[in-house]
N, C-alpha and C positions, 0 to 999 in steps of 0.2 A: 876773250873777255873773262874777267875773274868771276868765279861763282859767288853769289850773294848769300850770306848766311843770316838768317833771322835770329837776333839775340834778344831773348826775353829776360827781364829782371823781375824776380819774385821778391817784392820789397820788404815784406814783414811776416807773412804766415800768421797762424793763430795759436802756435804752441807756446810753452812756457818761455819767458824771457830770462836770459842769463842775468843774474843779479848784479854783476859788475859791468855789464855793457852800458856805456853812457849814452843817454838820449835815444834809446831805441824808439822807433816810430810807433806811436800808440793812438794819438788822437786823429780824427779825420784830417785836420790840417797837417799834422806831422807825416801821416801816410801819403797824403797828396804831395807834400814837399819831397818825400823820398822818391815818389814816382817821377817828379820833374827833375830831380837830381840824376836819376838813372837815365832818363831820356836825354838830358844834356850831355851825359857821358857817352851816349851812343846807342842806348837800348832801342830796339825796334818796337818792343811790346813791353807793357808793364802789367804784371800779374798781381792782383789785389785781394787781400783779405781785410775784413773789418775787425776792429777791437773796441771794447768798451773804453771810452776815454777816461773813466775814473779808475777802473781796476786793471786795465790792460789785457783782460781776458778776451778771447775770441768772441766776436759779436756778429751774428748774421742778420741783424735787423736791416730792412731796406733803407731806413733813415740814415744809418751810418754809411752804407755804400753810396747813397744818394749824394751826401756831402763830399765824400772823397772824389767821386767821378766828376761832380760839378766843378770842383776846384781844378782838377787835372785838365778837363776840357776847356775851361776858361783860359788857362795859361798856355796849354799846348794841345791844340785840337788835332794835331797830326799823329802823335804817338798812339799806337793801337792799345786798346784797353781789354784786358783779359780778367774776368771776375771769377773767383772760385765759386763752386757749388758744393764743395766738399763738407762744409760745415752743416751740422745737423745729421751726421751719420755715425755718431759715437754711442755705441751700446756698452754700458758699464755694468757687468753682472755684480750683484751684491756678493762680496767675498764669503758671507755666511751662508748664502743660498744662491747659487748662480742661475737658478731658474727665475730669479726675481731681479728686476732692474734696480740698480743703485740710484739714489736721488740725483747723481751727477750725469745720468744718462741724458743725451740730447739727440733724439731721433725725430726728424721732421718729416712731413709728407713731401711728396714730389713737388707739389705746388709751393709749399713753404720754402723749400730749398732753392728754387729757381725764381722766387718772386722778384728779387732785385734785378735779375737778368731780364725777365719779361718787361719790367718797368723801364730799365735804363738802356737796354739794347746795346750792349758793348759789341765790338767786333767779334770777340771770342769769349767763351766761358769754359771752365773745366767740366769734364764728366769722368769721374773716377770709377772705372769698371773693375773695382777690386774690393775684396773683403779680406782684412788681414788683422793679425794680432798686434796690439800695441802694449808695451809694458807700462805699468804704473810706477809707483815709487817716488814721483815728484810731489812734494808736499803731502805725502801720505796717500796719494791717489791710487786706487786699485787698478789692476789690469783691465784693459778694455778691448773692444773690437771695433775697428773702422768698418762699418757694415753697409754694403750696397748690394741689395738683392737684384736678381735679373728683372723682376717686375718693376721695382722702383726705378731702375736705370731706364727701362723702356718708357715709363711714364715721364721721367725727366727729359729723356732724349726727344720725345714728341713735343713737349712744351718748349724746349729750346729750339727745335726745328721750326715750330709755328711762329716763334718770336723773330725768326730770321737771323739767329745768332749761330756762329760756327762753333761746335763743340771741340774742345781739345781733349782727346781721350787720354787720360792718365793711366798708364799701365805700370804697375809695380812688380808684376810677376808674369810669366809667359801666358798663363791661362787667361789673364785679363785681356790680352789681345784676341784670343779666341772668342771670348764673350762679346767683345766689341764687334768682331767680324759677324757674329750671329745677329747682333742688332742691325748691322748694315744689311745683311741678307734679308731681314724681315722688313726693311724699308724705314727704319727709325732713325738712321743716320745717313745723310746725303754724301755723295762722293764729290770731290776727293776727300777722304777722311784725313784728319790731322791727329797725329799721335804724339804724346810726350812719354818717353821711356824714363821711368823714375828709378834710380839705382842707389843702393847703399843704405836704404832704410832698414833698420833692424828687423830681422825675421822675414825680409823680402829679398828680392833679387840683388845679388852683390854687385858692386860697382867695379867691374873689370871688363877687359876687352872681349873675353869669351862670351860673357853673358850678353853684352851689347850686340855682338854679332848674331847670337842665337835669336834674341828677341827681334832684331831687325829682320831676320829671315822669315819670321812669322807674320810680318805685316802684309796686308793685302796689296796686290799690284796697284801702283799709282798713288800709294799713300804718301802724304807729306809727314815727315817725322822730325822730332827733336829729342834731345836727351839731356838729363842732368844727373850729377852725382852729388850726394850730400857731403858736408864736412870736408875732410882732407882730399876727397876724390873730386871736388868740384871742377878744378881746372883740368885734371886728367881727362874727365869726360868731355869737357869743352873740346880738347884736342882730338880725342877719339871720334867724337860725333862729327867734327868738321872733316876729318880725314875720310870718314865713311860716307860722306855726302849728306849728312843731316844738319839740323839746326841746333841751337844751344840755349841753355838757361843757367843763369847765376842769380845771386841775390841773398839777402840776409835770411830769408825763409829757410834756405838750405845750408848756409855756412856763414858764420859770423867772423871768421878769421882771415887775415892776409897771410899770416904765418903763425906758428905756435906762439901763443901769448900776445899776439898783436891783433886787436880788433880791426875789422874792416868797415867801410861804408859801402852802400850800394853802388855809389859812383866809382869807387876804387875797384870793386869786383867787375863792374861792366868794362872799365878801362883795361883791366888785365885780360879779361876774356877777349876783348877787341884786338889786343896786341897778339894774342895767340892765334886768332882767326886770320889776321893779316900776315903773320909770320908763316902761316901754312899756305899762303898763296891765294887766300880768299878775301872778300870784303864784307863788312857788316852791312846788312841791308838797311836802307833808310825806311822810315815808316811807309812811304809810298811804294817802295819796292816790295816791302813785306806784304802789303795789301794784295799785290799781284801774285806773289809766291803762294800765299795762304788762301787765295781765292775768297777774299772778304771785301766788303764794301768800304 
């Protein structure tokens, strides 16, 4: 029997939008349609961020997620829903005095960051066990820190666990896995854990085979794991993860190109990843099969 690979599509993210990309999903309707497109192309899971429908800027308000999820569930109740909790973790030091928060800082409480998860109860939500530097420079934005302290992660993990949602632990660096293992040892994350190894983000772990192998070896016994690479490494990591026994993620959040100068859609990225998975002797898991593999309802 061929191994089943869970294929996640991260349809939009909350980062800046390429000014020349046509019809990037922004409104709840557009983001929901992107999820349905990805599911129709074969994605087992759709990973969702919210955006302000007027400005396109990332929006973590429960109302935005509520509309997106309702639209997806109405049209396709089978595809697994994975909601981000990463928004509300951006500390922006004032360039003139880094001891002071710049007005663009967005740091929420644990309850605020998981409010939409507690309300909507998706099968999966992310838990980013990382703190890392992010460069500014876009529209004059200053440098910032994606900040997730151990105490905040503990509180978020407990709220997620009590909501009956499975956390997808996003690890951008090796130490993120060690921090997650500590949360597990203290009883804040149930077994079997689900990890997403995130590669190629600037100033974090590079997207190459050596790094993926090393981070995979740090995972606790019995862990379920997936990996993705951003930009030009997206399909390479699909292949490497499949070969190494993991699952995969693609989508416009991580990469907007089919090839240099050619914009992609979520559906096209899912279809290409599916071909790679099948060419390597595996099959893309159906949503029902993904539920069993990931141990979710």
